[in-house]
KOLBARO-679855 format. One record per residue: x, y, z of N, C-alpha, C in turn. Coordinates in steps of 0.02 Angstrom, whole numbers, padded with zeros to 5 digits, always signed. Example, Ala and Ser with C-alpha at 12.3 -4.5 7.8 and 13.67 -1.06 7.14 Angstrom:
<atoms>
+00660-00284+00390+00615-00225+00390+00660-00165+00390 +00642-00112+00354+00684-00053+00357+00645+00002+00394 
</atoms>
This chain:
<atoms>
-00800-01193-00391-00810-01123-00373-00747-01084-00394 -00758-01032-00433-00702-00991-00457-00718-00917-00447 -00667-00877-00433-00679-00806-00428-00687-00773-00497 -00735-00728-00502-00743-00688-00562-00703-00624-00558 -00697-00598-00496-00662-00535-00485-00631-00537-00415 -00569-00513-00410-00535-00510-00345-00504-00440-00340 -00518-00407-00285-00491-00339-00274-00471-00330-00202 -00420-00289-00192-00402-00267-00125-00439-00202-00113 -00481-00201-00063-00520-00141-00046-00504-00124+00027 -00464-00072+00035-00443-00053+00103-00404-00109+00135 -00429-00134+00191-00395-00188+00227-00429-00256+00217 -00464-00263+00160-00498-00326+00146-00483-00350+00075 -00487-00415+00066-00486-00446+00001-00558-00461-00018 -00582-00430-00072-00651-00440-00095-00650-00489-00153 -00692-00540-00149-00696-00590-00202-00768-00598-00224 -00780-00591-00288-00846-00606-00317-00840-00674-00350 -00881-00721-00327-00878-00790-00351-00924-00800-00411 -00913-00855-00447-00953-00869-00507-01026-00887-00492 -01043-00896-00428-01113-00906-00410-01146-00840-00388 -01110-00785-00401-01132-00717-00387-01130-00698-00313 -01103-00742-00269-01094-00723-00199-01028-00685-00193 -01019-00653-00136-00958-00615-00124-00929-00633-00056 -00863-00630-00052-00827-00640+00011-00785-00578+00023 -00782-00557+00086-00739-00502+00107-00696-00528+00164 -00632-00540+00151-00586-00571+00199-00536-00518+00221 -00531-00507+00286-00483-00458+00311-00413-00482+00294 -00370-00434+00277-00300-00452+00261-00266-00482+00322 -00286-00459+00382-00259-00487+00443-00275-00562+00447 -00338-00580+00435-00358-00650+00436-00324-00690+00381 -00320-00661+00322-00288-00695+00266-00217-00715+00284 -00179-00669+00313-00110-00685+00332-00108-00736+00389 -00151-00728+00438-00149-00774+00495-00172-00844+00477 -00212-00852+00424-00233-00918+00401-00187-00947+00348 -00130-00916+00337-00084-00939+00284-00072-01014+00292 -00086-01053+00239-00080-01126+00244-00011-01154+00228 +00038-01111+00216+00104-01137+00195+00138-01176+00252 +00186-01217+00234+00221-01259+00283+00259-01216+00333 +00285-01158+00312+00321-01115+00358+00277-01086+00412 +00215-01073+00395+00167-01044+00444+00131-01097+00484 +00107-01149+00452+00066-01200+00485+00104-01264+00501 +00163-01273+00472+00201-01334+00483+00183-01388+00433 +00218-01444+00438+00206-01501+00394+00198-01564+00436 +00156-01609+00413+00146-01672+00447+00183-01726+00409 +00224-01766+00446+00260-01820+00413+00215-01882+00406 +00242-01936+00378+00202-01996+00366+00178-02029+00430 +00209-02013+00487+00188-02041+00550+00137-01997+00586 +00120-01940+00555+00071-01895+00584+00100-01843+00631 +00167-01839+00635+00199-01789+00678+00203-01722+00643 +00184-01669+00679+00186-01601+00651+00256-01573+00662 +00286-01549+00609+00352-01517+00612+00343-01444+00592 +00363-01400+00637+00354-01329+00625+00417-01292+00648 +00438-01244+00608+00495-01204+00626+00478-01155+00681 +00527-01113+00698+00514-01064+00751+00461-01013+00729 +00424-00987+00777+00372-00938+00763+00404-00875+00734 +00377-00851+00679+00403-00791+00647+00361-00732+00672 +00395-00681+00700+00356-00624+00724+00326-00585+00666 +00263-00565+00674+00229-00528+00622+00233-00453+00638 +00244-00414+00585+00249-00341+00592+00193-00310+00551 +00190-00245+00549+00139-00210+00509+00145-00230+00436 +00207-00240+00411+00217-00261+00341+00189-00330+00328 +00182-00371+00380+00156-00439+00372+00083-00440+00349 +00049-00384+00358-00022-00380+00342-00037-00333+00283 +00017-00309+00251+00009-00266+00193+00018-00307+00130 -00035-00315+00091-00034-00354+00030-00007-00311-00027 +00048-00333-00058+00077-00294-00113+00067-00327-00181 +00043-00388-00181+00031-00423-00244-00013-00484-00233 -00044-00505-00287-00088-00564-00284-00086-00596-00353 -00065-00659-00354-00059-00694-00418-00106-00755-00418 -00136-00767-00476-00176-00828-00482-00128-00885-00501 -00138-00942-00470-00098-01001-00483-00143-01052-00518 -00129-01064-00581-00171-01110-00619-00243-01090-00615 -00287-01138-00613-00359-01125-00608-00386-01143-00540 -00342-01142-00487-00365-01167-00423-00345-01127-00362 -00301-01077-00368-00276-01044-00307-00253-00973-00320 -00247-00936-00265-00217-00869-00265-00155-00871-00220 -00104-00834-00240-00043-00830-00201-00030-00757-00183 -00041-00739-00119-00028-00670-00097+00047-00657-00090 +00066-00595-00102+00134-00572-00090+00128-00516-00039 +00162-00525+00018+00157-00478+00074+00217-00432+00075 +00209-00373+00105+00262-00323+00107+00324-00347+00145 +00316-00397+00189+00374-00423+00226+00412-00476+00187 +00390-00489+00124+00425-00537+00081+00394-00606+00080 +00347-00620+00124+00316-00687+00126+00271-00696+00064 +00282-00752+00029+00242-00766-00031+00235-00840-00046 +00242-00882+00004+00239-00954-00009+00171-00985+00004 +00123-00946+00027+00056-00974+00040+00014-00978-00023 -00012-01037-00036-00059-01047-00092-00128-01059-00062 -00174-01013-00076-00242-01016-00050-00287-01043-00105 -00307-01106-00099-00352-01134-00149-00418-01096-00146 -00454-01097-00201-00519-01063-00203-00566-01092-00150 -00565-01159-00141-00608-01190-00090-00589-01166-00020 -00524-01160-00007-00500-01136+00058-00522-01064+00070 -00514-01021+00019-00536-00951+00024-00610-00946+00038 -00648-00988+00005-00721-00987+00013-00742-01004+00084 -00702-01046+00118-00718-01066+00186-00693-01017+00240 -00649-00970+00222-00624-00922+00271-00681-00877+00294 -00679-00858+00357-00731-00814+00382-00728-00745+00349 -00786-00718+00332-00789-00651+00303-00779-00600+00358 -00751-00543+00338-00742-00488+00385-00809-00461+00406 -00812-00436+00466-00875-00407+00489-00866-00335+00509 
</atoms>
């Protein structure tokens, strides 16, 4: 599954997929579901979750200022607060709940 078109429309990320379906993901949800190690933590070989201190989110945390495609498998959002380490695979994006 690959996106044919990706656009920021208001407070949502709109994705048109190659099967002609569409996803509308709120920017708030996109940021809160960030899969990076800083946001979600990392699991070591023993299964222990290691996570740094909780980072407070501000209004800038939900303002998308850039979006880059990474190879043929992911999108990397750039947020106004400087956060840009989350890689959202296409499969992961497809599973995120659509905005209502």
